[in-house]
A tleap script that builds the chain and sets N, CA, C and O, in Angstrom:
source leaprc.protein.ff14SB
mol = sequence {
  NMET THR TYR ILE GLN VAL ILE ILE GLU ILE
  ILE LYS ASN VAL ASN SER ARG ILE THR ASP
  GLU THR ASP LEU THR TRP THR LYS PHE ASN
  ARG ALA ASN GLU MET LYS SER GLU LEU TYR
  THR ASP ILE LYS GLU LEU GLU LYS GLY ASN
  LEU GLU ILE LEU GLU LYS PHE ASN LEU TYR
  PHE ALA PRO THR GLY THR PHE GLN GLU ILE
  ALA ILE PRO ASN GLY TRP GLY GLU ASP PHE
  ILE ILE MET ALA ASN ASP PHE ASP GLN LEU
  TYR GLU LYS ILE LYS ALA SER CTHR
}
set mol.1.N position { -6.195 -8.753 -16.369 }
set mol.1.CA position { -5.310 -8.459 -15.303 }
set mol.1.C position { -5.828 -9.214 -13.922 }
set mol.1.O position { -6.958 -9.262 -13.436 }
set mol.2.N position { -4.693 -9.732 -13.516 }
set mol.2.CA position { -4.922 -10.725 -12.229 }
set mol.2.C position { -5.275 -9.662 -11.152 }
set mol.2.O position { -5.248 -8.443 -11.321 }
set mol.3.N position { -5.638 -10.383 -9.918 }
set mol.3.CA position { -5.972 -9.537 -8.774 }
set mol.3.C position { -4.519 -9.138 -8.237 }
set mol.3.O position { -4.395 -7.991 -7.808 }
set mol.4.N position { -3.575 -9.863 -8.226 }
set mol.4.CA position { -2.227 -9.446 -7.848 }
set mol.4.C position { -1.762 -8.122 -8.531 }
set mol.4.O position { -1.299 -7.131 -7.967 }
set mol.5.N position { -1.998 -8.326 -9.962 }
set mol.5.CA position { -1.602 -7.094 -10.920 }
set mol.5.C position { -2.327 -5.878 -10.408 }
set mol.5.O position { -1.701 -4.819 -10.354 }
set mol.6.N position { -3.607 -5.928 -10.020 }
set mol.6.CA position { -4.364 -4.891 -9.650 }
set mol.6.C position { -3.914 -4.205 -8.384 }
set mol.6.O position { -3.854 -2.982 -8.254 }
set mol.7.N position { -3.585 -5.148 -7.404 }
set mol.7.CA position { -3.157 -4.609 -5.965 }
set mol.7.C position { -1.714 -4.046 -6.290 }
set mol.7.O position { -1.359 -3.064 -5.638 }
set mol.8.N position { -0.853 -4.563 -7.224 }
set mol.8.CA position { 0.382 -3.795 -7.541 }
set mol.8.C position { 0.158 -2.497 -7.992 }
set mol.8.O position { 0.904 -1.587 -7.630 }
set mol.9.N position { -0.948 -2.271 -8.873 }
set mol.9.CA position { -1.264 -0.858 -9.305 }
set mol.9.C position { -1.708 0.061 -8.476 }
set mol.9.O position { -1.615 1.262 -8.728 }
set mol.10.N position { -2.295 -0.461 -7.283 }
set mol.10.CA position { -2.767 0.357 -6.189 }
set mol.10.C position { -1.732 0.744 -5.301 }
set mol.10.O position { -1.752 1.782 -4.639 }
set mol.11.N position { -0.676 -0.244 -5.294 }
set mol.11.CA position { 0.407 0.190 -4.500 }
set mol.11.C position { 1.332 1.167 -4.945 }
set mol.11.O position { 1.898 2.013 -4.253 }
set mol.12.N position { 1.447 0.948 -6.320 }
set mol.12.CA position { 2.234 2.040 -7.143 }
set mol.12.C position { 1.578 3.433 -7.068 }
set mol.12.O position { 2.256 4.455 -6.965 }
set mol.13.N position { 0.266 3.433 -7.121 }
set mol.13.CA position { -0.436 4.569 -6.863 }
set mol.13.C position { -0.160 5.400 -5.679 }
set mol.13.O position { 0.070 6.609 -5.705 }
set mol.14.N position { -0.214 4.477 -4.413 }
set mol.14.CA position { 0.260 4.882 -3.023 }
set mol.14.C position { 1.604 5.531 -3.223 }
set mol.14.O position { 1.831 6.699 -2.906 }
set mol.15.N position { 2.678 4.531 -3.886 }
set mol.15.CA position { 3.831 5.137 -3.937 }
set mol.15.C position { 4.075 6.413 -4.611 }
set mol.15.O position { 4.867 7.255 -4.186 }
set mol.16.N position { 3.346 6.536 -5.717 }
set mol.16.CA position { 3.469 7.822 -6.598 }
set mol.16.C position { 3.080 9.077 -5.957 }
set mol.16.O position { 3.333 10.178 -6.445 }
set mol.17.N position { 2.417 8.879 -4.778 }
set mol.17.CA position { 2.012 10.108 -3.910 }
set mol.17.C position { 2.816 10.490 -3.075 }
set mol.17.O position { 2.626 11.576 -2.527 }
set mol.18.N position { 4.072 9.599 -2.714 }
set mol.18.CA position { 4.883 9.928 -1.637 }
set mol.18.C position { 6.114 10.843 -2.185 }
set mol.18.O position { 6.874 10.466 -3.077 }
set mol.19.N position { 6.182 11.825 -1.668 }
set mol.19.CA position { 7.108 12.812 -2.200 }
set mol.19.C position { 8.188 13.314 -0.775 }
set mol.19.O position { 7.965 13.022 0.400 }
set mol.20.N position { 9.165 13.988 -1.205 }
set mol.20.CA position { 10.073 14.505 -0.063 }
set mol.20.C position { 9.279 15.303 0.913 }
set mol.20.O position { 9.563 15.360 2.110 }
set mol.21.N position { 8.213 15.953 0.327 }
set mol.21.CA position { 7.380 16.832 1.316 }
set mol.21.C position { 6.427 16.006 2.313 }
set mol.21.O position { 5.990 16.534 3.335 }
set mol.22.N position { 6.126 14.669 1.952 }
set mol.22.CA position { 5.285 13.933 2.613 }
set mol.22.C position { 5.329 13.818 4.040 }
set mol.22.O position { 6.442 13.550 4.494 }
set mol.23.N position { 4.361 13.958 4.885 }
set mol.23.CA position { 4.275 14.076 6.282 }
set mol.23.C position { 4.183 12.438 6.668 }
set mol.23.O position { 3.201 11.722 6.469 }
set mol.24.N position { 5.460 12.034 7.272 }
set mol.24.CA position { 5.551 10.591 7.689 }
set mol.24.C position { 5.337 10.381 9.170 }
set mol.24.O position { 5.506 9.284 9.703 }
set mol.25.N position { 4.942 11.515 9.843 }
set mol.25.CA position { 5.052 11.497 11.388 }
set mol.25.C position { 4.497 10.316 11.891 }
set mol.25.O position { 5.212 9.708 12.688 }
set mol.26.N position { 3.398 9.835 11.628 }
set mol.26.CA position { 2.709 8.595 12.398 }
set mol.26.C position { 3.143 7.334 11.589 }
set mol.26.O position { 2.347 6.395 11.594 }
set mol.27.N position { 4.190 7.212 10.965 }
set mol.27.CA position { 4.693 6.048 10.375 }
set mol.27.C position { 6.054 5.754 10.905 }
set mol.27.O position { 6.632 6.612 11.572 }
set mol.28.N position { 6.635 4.539 10.641 }
set mol.28.CA position { 7.960 3.989 10.915 }
set mol.28.C position { 9.090 4.630 10.239 }
set mol.28.O position { 10.247 4.588 10.657 }
set mol.29.N position { 8.696 5.233 9.159 }
set mol.29.CA position { 9.609 5.930 8.163 }
set mol.29.C position { 10.045 7.171 8.531 }
set mol.29.O position { 9.214 7.925 9.037 }
set mol.30.N position { 11.447 7.639 8.352 }
set mol.30.CA position { 11.962 8.776 8.773 }
set mol.30.C position { 12.048 9.712 7.505 }
set mol.30.O position { 11.941 10.935 7.586 }
set mol.31.N position { 12.227 9.107 6.465 }
set mol.31.CA position { 12.304 9.741 4.937 }
set mol.31.C position { 11.443 9.084 3.958 }
set mol.31.O position { 11.211 7.875 3.982 }
set mol.32.N position { 10.991 9.872 3.125 }
set mol.32.CA position { 10.222 9.482 1.890 }
set mol.32.C position { 10.843 8.326 1.121 }
set mol.32.O position { 10.201 7.380 0.664 }
set mol.33.N position { 12.325 8.520 1.013 }
set mol.33.CA position { 12.992 7.697 -0.108 }
set mol.33.C position { 13.000 6.286 0.610 }
set mol.33.O position { 13.033 5.228 -0.019 }
set mol.34.N position { 12.965 6.382 2.061 }
set mol.34.CA position { 13.029 4.869 2.669 }
set mol.34.C position { 11.691 4.060 2.437 }
set mol.34.O position { 11.668 2.830 2.406 }
set mol.35.N position { 10.641 4.821 2.286 }
set mol.35.CA position { 9.371 4.180 2.254 }
set mol.35.C position { 9.337 3.642 1.018 }
set mol.35.O position { 9.055 2.461 0.818 }
set mol.36.N position { 9.678 4.640 -0.061 }
set mol.36.CA position { 9.614 4.351 -1.438 }
set mol.36.C position { 10.289 3.156 -1.824 }
set mol.36.O position { 9.796 2.321 -2.583 }
set mol.37.N position { 11.451 3.073 -1.286 }
set mol.37.CA position { 12.398 1.920 -1.672 }
set mol.37.C position { 11.873 0.691 -1.136 }
set mol.37.O position { 12.048 -0.355 -1.761 }
set mol.38.N position { 11.176 0.708 0.081 }
set mol.38.CA position { 10.653 -0.501 0.718 }
set mol.38.C position { 9.493 -0.850 -0.225 }
set mol.38.O position { 9.366 -2.017 -0.595 }
set mol.39.N position { 8.633 0.112 -0.636 }
set mol.39.CA position { 7.525 -0.388 -1.509 }
set mol.39.C position { 7.906 -0.912 -2.792 }
set mol.39.O position { 7.341 -1.850 -3.353 }
set mol.40.N position { 8.976 -0.208 -3.271 }
set mol.40.CA position { 9.490 -0.734 -4.662 }
set mol.40.C position { 9.928 -2.160 -4.493 }
set mol.40.O position { 9.570 -2.984 -5.335 }
set mol.41.N position { 10.768 -2.566 -3.348 }
set mol.41.CA position { 11.106 -3.949 -3.006 }
set mol.41.C position { 9.825 -4.891 -2.794 }
set mol.41.O position { 9.856 -6.007 -3.313 }
set mol.42.N position { 8.821 -4.539 -2.137 }
set mol.42.CA position { 7.732 -5.268 -2.086 }
set mol.42.C position { 6.983 -5.613 -3.307 }
set mol.42.O position { 6.514 -6.728 -3.534 }
set mol.43.N position { 6.892 -4.456 -4.173 }
set mol.43.CA position { 6.169 -4.723 -5.472 }
set mol.43.C position { 6.928 -5.690 -6.149 }
set mol.43.O position { 6.293 -6.620 -6.648 }
set mol.44.N position { 8.203 -5.674 -6.280 }
set mol.44.CA position { 9.147 -6.655 -7.011 }
set mol.44.C position { 8.917 -8.078 -6.317 }
set mol.44.O position { 9.028 -9.100 -6.995 }
set mol.45.N position { 8.603 -8.132 -4.984 }
set mol.45.CA position { 8.263 -9.559 -4.435 }
set mol.45.C position { 6.992 -9.933 -4.887 }
set mol.45.O position { 6.788 -11.108 -5.192 }
set mol.46.N position { 6.111 -9.086 -4.969 }
set mol.46.CA position { 4.744 -9.494 -5.415 }
set mol.46.C position { 4.737 -9.927 -6.928 }
set mol.46.O position { 3.962 -10.793 -7.333 }
set mol.47.N position { 5.551 -9.344 -7.664 }
set mol.47.CA position { 5.696 -9.702 -9.107 }
set mol.47.C position { 6.276 -10.970 -9.196 }
set mol.47.O position { 5.888 -11.730 -10.084 }
set mol.48.N position { 7.222 -11.345 -8.343 }
set mol.48.CA position { 7.777 -12.735 -8.474 }
set mol.48.C position { 6.825 -13.788 -7.941 }
set mol.48.O position { 7.109 -14.970 -8.137 }
set mol.49.N position { 5.676 -13.453 -7.257 }
set mol.49.CA position { 4.603 -14.333 -6.654 }
set mol.49.C position { 4.655 -14.599 -5.141 }
set mol.49.O position { 3.989 -15.455 -4.559 }
set mol.50.N position { 5.622 -13.664 -4.526 }
set mol.50.CA position { 5.574 -13.818 -3.107 }
set mol.50.C position { 4.411 -13.184 -2.418 }
set mol.50.O position { 4.343 -12.001 -2.084 }
set mol.51.N position { 3.466 -14.142 -2.237 }
set mol.51.CA position { 2.063 -13.634 -1.581 }
set mol.51.C position { 2.234 -13.223 -0.148 }
set mol.51.O position { 1.437 -12.405 0.310 }
set mol.52.N position { 3.331 -13.777 0.717 }
set mol.52.CA position { 3.501 -13.259 1.936 }
set mol.52.C position { 3.517 -11.780 2.292 }
set mol.52.O position { 3.195 -11.363 3.405 }
set mol.53.N position { 3.942 -10.949 1.199 }
set mol.53.CA position { 4.056 -9.540 1.220 }
set mol.53.C position { 2.429 -9.000 1.369 }
set mol.53.O position { 2.153 -7.871 1.777 }
set mol.54.N position { 1.572 -9.857 1.027 }
set mol.54.CA position { 0.203 -9.300 1.144 }
set mol.54.C position { -0.308 -9.091 2.513 }
set mol.54.O position { -1.274 -8.347 2.683 }
set mol.55.N position { 0.292 -9.720 3.549 }
set mol.55.CA position { 0.190 -9.524 4.793 }
set mol.55.C position { 0.499 -8.121 5.438 }
set mol.55.O position { -0.223 -7.517 6.231 }
set mol.56.N position { 1.620 -7.754 4.978 }
set mol.56.CA position { 2.209 -6.325 5.257 }
set mol.56.C position { 1.093 -5.467 4.635 }
set mol.56.O position { 0.428 -4.758 5.392 }
set mol.57.N position { 0.838 -5.475 3.325 }
set mol.57.CA position { -0.059 -4.555 2.941 }
set mol.57.C position { -1.348 -4.676 3.528 }
set mol.57.O position { -1.928 -3.593 3.603 }
set mol.58.N position { -1.985 -5.660 3.972 }
set mol.58.CA position { -3.232 -5.888 4.668 }
set mol.58.C position { -3.116 -4.868 6.058 }
set mol.58.O position { -4.054 -4.224 6.527 }
set mol.59.N position { -1.879 -4.899 6.518 }
set mol.59.CA position { -1.884 -3.996 7.807 }
set mol.59.C position { -1.745 -2.448 7.429 }
set mol.59.O position { -2.269 -1.511 8.032 }
set mol.60.N position { -0.840 -2.378 6.185 }
set mol.60.CA position { -0.816 -0.960 5.772 }
set mol.60.C position { -2.098 -0.108 5.469 }
set mol.60.O position { -2.261 1.088 5.709 }
set mol.61.N position { -2.997 -1.016 4.871 }
set mol.61.CA position { -4.186 -0.551 4.378 }
set mol.61.C position { -5.239 -0.539 5.479 }
set mol.61.O position { -6.321 0.010 5.271 }
set mol.62.N position { -4.951 -1.150 6.697 }
set mol.62.CA position { -5.944 -1.224 7.719 }
set mol.62.C position { -6.200 0.141 8.352 }
set mol.62.O position { -5.357 1.037 8.332 }
set mol.63.N position { -7.464 0.263 8.942 }
set mol.63.CA position { -7.693 1.599 9.530 }
set mol.63.C position { -6.636 1.938 10.607 }
set mol.63.O position { -6.371 1.109 11.477 }
set mol.64.N position { -6.064 3.077 10.564 }
set mol.64.CA position { -4.921 3.544 11.196 }
set mol.64.C position { -3.697 2.917 10.910 }
set mol.64.O position { -2.749 2.992 11.691 }
set mol.65.N position { -3.642 2.254 9.758 }
set mol.65.CA position { -2.493 1.676 9.382 }
set mol.65.C position { -1.555 2.705 8.674 }
set mol.65.O position { -1.911 3.883 8.638 }
set mol.66.N position { -0.470 2.350 8.156 }
set mol.66.CA position { 0.769 3.269 7.538 }
set mol.66.C position { 0.078 3.996 6.374 }
set mol.66.O position { 0.390 5.182 6.261 }
set mol.67.N position { -0.719 3.551 5.573 }
set mol.67.CA position { -1.272 4.201 4.450 }
set mol.67.C position { -2.182 5.347 4.894 }
set mol.67.O position { -2.042 6.514 4.530 }
set mol.68.N position { -3.075 4.918 5.671 }
set mol.68.CA position { -4.229 5.823 6.105 }
set mol.68.C position { -3.463 7.110 6.891 }
set mol.68.O position { -3.906 8.254 6.797 }
set mol.69.N position { -2.232 6.770 7.694 }
set mol.69.CA position { -1.672 7.805 8.535 }
set mol.69.C position { -0.932 8.747 7.648 }
set mol.69.O position { -0.570 9.867 8.008 }
set mol.70.N position { -0.715 8.202 6.395 }
set mol.70.CA position { 0.049 9.190 5.503 }
set mol.70.C position { -1.002 9.985 4.747 }
set mol.70.O position { -0.939 11.207 4.613 }
set mol.71.N position { -2.114 9.110 4.191 }
set mol.71.CA position { -3.195 9.996 3.444 }
set mol.71.C position { -3.805 10.944 3.916 }
set mol.71.O position { -4.017 11.967 3.265 }
set mol.72.N position { -4.236 10.752 5.261 }
set mol.72.CA position { -4.954 11.947 5.808 }
set mol.72.C position { -4.321 13.168 5.851 }
set mol.72.O position { -4.734 14.148 5.231 }
set mol.73.N position { -3.165 13.165 6.672 }
set mol.73.CA position { -2.391 14.544 6.705 }
set mol.73.C position { -1.846 15.066 5.438 }
set mol.73.O position { -1.355 16.195 5.449 }
set mol.74.N position { -1.875 14.358 4.311 }
set mol.74.CA position { -1.257 14.629 2.975 }
set mol.74.C position { -2.366 14.991 2.051 }
set mol.74.O position { -1.982 15.393 0.953 }
set mol.75.N position { -3.646 14.945 2.239 }
set mol.75.CA position { -4.798 15.433 1.637 }
set mol.75.C position { -5.370 14.498 0.489 }
set mol.75.O position { -6.047 14.932 -0.443 }
set mol.76.N position { -5.028 13.189 0.656 }
set mol.76.CA position { -5.663 12.102 -0.093 }
set mol.76.C position { -6.387 11.163 0.680 }
set mol.76.O position { -6.409 10.000 0.277 }
set mol.77.N position { -6.994 11.471 1.738 }
set mol.77.CA position { -7.801 10.605 2.593 }
set mol.77.C position { -8.726 9.964 1.891 }
set mol.77.O position { -8.848 8.741 1.963 }
set mol.78.N position { -9.557 10.802 1.054 }
set mol.78.CA position { -10.709 10.080 0.385 }
set mol.78.C position { -10.248 9.041 -0.748 }
set mol.78.O position { -10.826 7.979 -0.977 }
set mol.79.N position { -9.368 9.412 -1.269 }
set mol.79.CA position { -8.538 8.425 -2.185 }
set mol.79.C position { -8.118 7.118 -1.690 }
set mol.79.O position { -8.144 6.034 -2.273 }
set mol.80.N position { -7.689 7.436 -0.403 }
set mol.80.CA position { -7.114 6.215 0.315 }
set mol.80.C position { -8.394 5.260 0.634 }
set mol.80.O position { -8.337 4.042 0.465 }
set mol.81.N position { -9.364 5.822 1.033 }
set mol.81.CA position { -10.670 4.887 1.256 }
set mol.81.C position { -10.850 4.067 0.306 }
set mol.81.O position { -10.996 2.864 0.525 }
set mol.82.N position { -10.869 4.653 -1.045 }
set mol.82.CA position { -11.325 3.816 -2.324 }
set mol.82.C position { -10.098 2.771 -2.534 }
set mol.82.O position { -10.360 1.610 -2.848 }
set mol.83.N position { -8.961 3.135 -2.383 }
set mol.83.CA position { -7.804 2.239 -2.489 }
set mol.83.C position { -7.820 1.105 -1.566 }
set mol.83.O position { -7.564 -0.038 -1.946 }
set mol.84.N position { -8.137 1.424 -0.281 }
set mol.84.CA position { -8.239 0.484 0.712 }
set mol.84.C position { -9.343 -0.581 0.565 }
set mol.84.O position { -9.231 -1.775 0.842 }
set mol.85.N position { -10.469 0.076 0.063 }
set mol.85.CA position { -11.713 -0.871 -0.094 }
set mol.85.C position { -11.373 -1.724 -1.307 }
set mol.85.O position { -11.668 -2.918 -1.273 }
set mol.86.N position { -10.782 -1.213 -2.366 }
set mol.86.CA position { -10.370 -2.188 -3.392 }
set mol.86.C position { -9.325 -3.110 -3.094 }
set mol.86.O position { -9.377 -4.237 -3.589 }
set mol.87.N position { -8.257 -2.733 -2.250 }
set mol.87.CA position { -7.516 -3.661 -1.742 }
set mol.87.C position { -7.973 -4.871 -1.000 }
set mol.87.O position { -7.561 -6.018 -1.169 }
set mol.88.N position { -9.017 -4.403 -0.028 }
set mol.88.CA position { -9.506 -5.297 0.965 }
set mol.88.C position { -10.326 -6.285 0.074 }
set mol.88.O position { -10.275 -7.454 0.457 }
set mol.89.N position { -11.057 -6.040 -1.022 }
set mol.89.CA position { -11.935 -6.903 -1.804 }
set mol.89.C position { -10.901 -7.934 -2.432 }
set mol.89.O position { -11.156 -9.139 -2.444 }
set mol.90.N position { -9.808 -7.449 -2.915 }
set mol.90.CA position { -8.894 -8.311 -3.799 }
set mol.90.C position { -8.199 -9.320 -2.891 }
set mol.90.O position { -8.111 -10.531 -3.091 }
set mol.91.N position { -7.702 -8.598 -1.824 }
set mol.91.CA position { -6.984 -9.519 -0.618 }
set mol.91.C position { -8.009 -10.819 -0.288 }
set mol.91.O position { -7.693 -12.005 -0.371 }
set mol.92.N position { -9.115 -10.363 0.047 }
set mol.92.CA position { -10.142 -11.391 0.403 }
set mol.92.C position { -10.460 -12.509 -0.852 }
set mol.92.O position { -10.780 -13.676 -0.628 }
set mol.93.N position { -10.338 -12.037 -1.948 }
set mol.93.CA position { -10.510 -13.011 -3.078 }
set mol.93.C position { -9.213 -13.890 -3.237 }
set mol.93.O position { -9.276 -15.104 -3.428 }
set mol.94.N position { -8.016 -13.178 -3.144 }
set mol.94.CA position { -6.804 -14.090 -3.126 }
set mol.94.C position { -6.850 -15.008 -1.901 }
set mol.94.O position { -6.652 -16.209 -2.086 }
set mol.95.N position { -7.082 -14.572 -0.723 }
set mol.95.CA position { -7.181 -15.498 0.361 }
set mol.95.C position { -7.999 -16.772 0.238 }
set mol.95.O position { -7.668 -17.888 0.638 }
set mol.96.N position { -9.130 -16.420 -0.386 }
set mol.96.CA position { -10.239 -17.317 -0.421 }
set mol.96.C position { -9.818 -18.627 -1.634 }
set mol.96.O position { -10.191 -19.800 -1.667 }
set mol.97.N position { -8.948 -17.899 -2.509 }
set mol.97.CA position { -8.545 -19.142 -3.561 }
set mol.97.C position { -7.117 -19.734 -3.248 }
set mol.97.O position { -6.505 -20.479 -4.014 }
set mol.98.N position { -6.644 -19.277 -1.948 }
set mol.98.CA position { -5.363 -20.133 -1.748 }
set mol.98.C position { -5.405 -21.041 -0.567 }
set mol.98.O position { -4.444 -21.766 -0.311 }
savepdb mol mol.pdb
quit
């Protein structure tokens, strides 16, 4: 599995945790389906090889970024830390190789 494929799996994991009941208060999203739709589109772009999308996810995984702001109030903050660490390591490997 390539680094990008692993990142896609991490993002799919995040996306699978978002439901209509997800607290999105500290994000730009008003409804869960908006966020899920955007993530789906971004995943498709990554699958096509558009690495520019990684910059958005670098911000989303950053401390106080979108994903952390969703994870903590929705009860998966510890899982987020693992996902963010994995993303950070993969992101650095990809950046170093381009």
